[in-house]
N, C-alpha and C positions, 0 to 999 in steps of 0.2 A: 483481392478481396473487394466485395462490393461496398458501396457507400452505405447501403442499408445495414449490412453486418456491422460496420463500424459504428453507425448510429445506435444500433441495438446494444452493442457492447457498452458504449458511453452511457446509455440510459440504464442498463442493468446494474452497472457499478456506480451509478450516480456521480460520475466523474465531475460534472460541473458543480453540483451541490456540495460535494465533499472534498474539493480540491484544497490541498495544503500548500503545495509549492509546484512551480513549473520551471523548466528550462526551455531552451530554444526548441527542443524536439520531444521532450517528455513531460508527463504529468505525474505527480504523486498525490494520491487521494486516499482517504480513509476507506478501508475495506468494509463493506456492509456486513459480511459474515465475519465477525470479529473474533479471531482465534485467541489473540492475546491483546492486551491494551496497547494501542498504537499500531495495530496491523494495518497495512496499506497495500495499495495497488500502484505499480509503476507501469504506465501505459504510454506507448508511442502515440504522438499526436496526429499521425496520418494512418490511413488504412494500410496494413501489411500483415501477412500471416507467418512469415518465416524469418528467423534471425539472419539468414543469409541475404535477406533483402535490405538489411541495414546499411547505411552509408558509413564511411569512416567517421564523419562528423557526428552522426547519431550515436555511434558506439562510444566515442570519447565523451559525448554529452551525458550518456547513461552513467558513466563512471563519476562524473561531476555530481549528478543527482544522488547517487548512492552515498557520496560523502556528506551531502546535505542531510539525507535521511538519517544516517548513523549519528551524526553530530546532534541533530534535533532530538532523536529518541533517547540518546544518552543524557542530554540536558533536561528534557521534559519528564522522563520517567525512570532514568538510570537503567536503561536497557543494558543487559549483560552480554548478550550475543545477538546476532542477526541470522535469520534463515531467509534465503531467497529461493522461491520455488517458481519454476517456469514450466508449466505443463501444456497449456494451450490445446487441450483435448476437446473441450466443449466450446470454449470461447476462442475463436481462431485469431483474434487480434493479438499482435505481439504485446505481451504484458508479463509482469512478474508479481508475485505476492511477496511483500516485504514483511516478515514476521519477527518482531522483537521478542526476545526470550528472557524470562525472569525466573530465578530460583526462589523468589519471595512473593508474598502477596502485596498488592498495591491498592491503596485506597485513593480513588479519584472521584470527586464530586459525591462523596458519601456512599459510593458503590465499591465493593472489594472485588478486585480482579486477581485471578490465580491462573498461572500457566500450568494447567492440569497435566500436560504431557512432558514437562521438563524432567529429565534432559533428553527425552526421546523426540523424534520428529513430531511437529505439530499436526493436529487434525485440522483439515481445512473446512470440513462440512460441519459447521456449527450454526446455532440459531442466529438470525439477524437481530442486531440491536435496534431499538426504536430510533427513528430519525433524529429526534431531539438529542439523544445521547451521542449519536454519531457526529452531529454538528458541534456539540460541546467538545468532543475529542478533537475534531478538525480545528476549532477555534483555539484550543489550547496549544496544539502543535504549531498552528500558524503564527501564534504569538512569539515563537522562538525564531522566526524568519527575520532576516535583516531587512 
């Protein structure tokens, strides 16, 4: 994967602006196209296209980050289930969409969020939230980090 593709991915998903937490090898950021409240992107910090390119250390570190994500989303919004979707059809960089799932409506900052697809698979192609709202979600989730 070229550095340009990696930079384009980082810019498209606003990784630097919406970063919630990071480990040695992975970033967790708010997903701009927000399926459910707290939807995020888990992305490898180096250019790579295929899961088979991961090192053993990167694989173990991914599991560590998933534990952080699940703990944070349960504490912040009482997420009931998690969906992890890894398609990489358009965006070739190794990444997964971390989608918390809710059977109930959630009021956050005066806005009501509903998981319209519960209990079916989530739709990923949803409208993008405005940047201020995305940053508010990022700040809220970041506040649960140690």
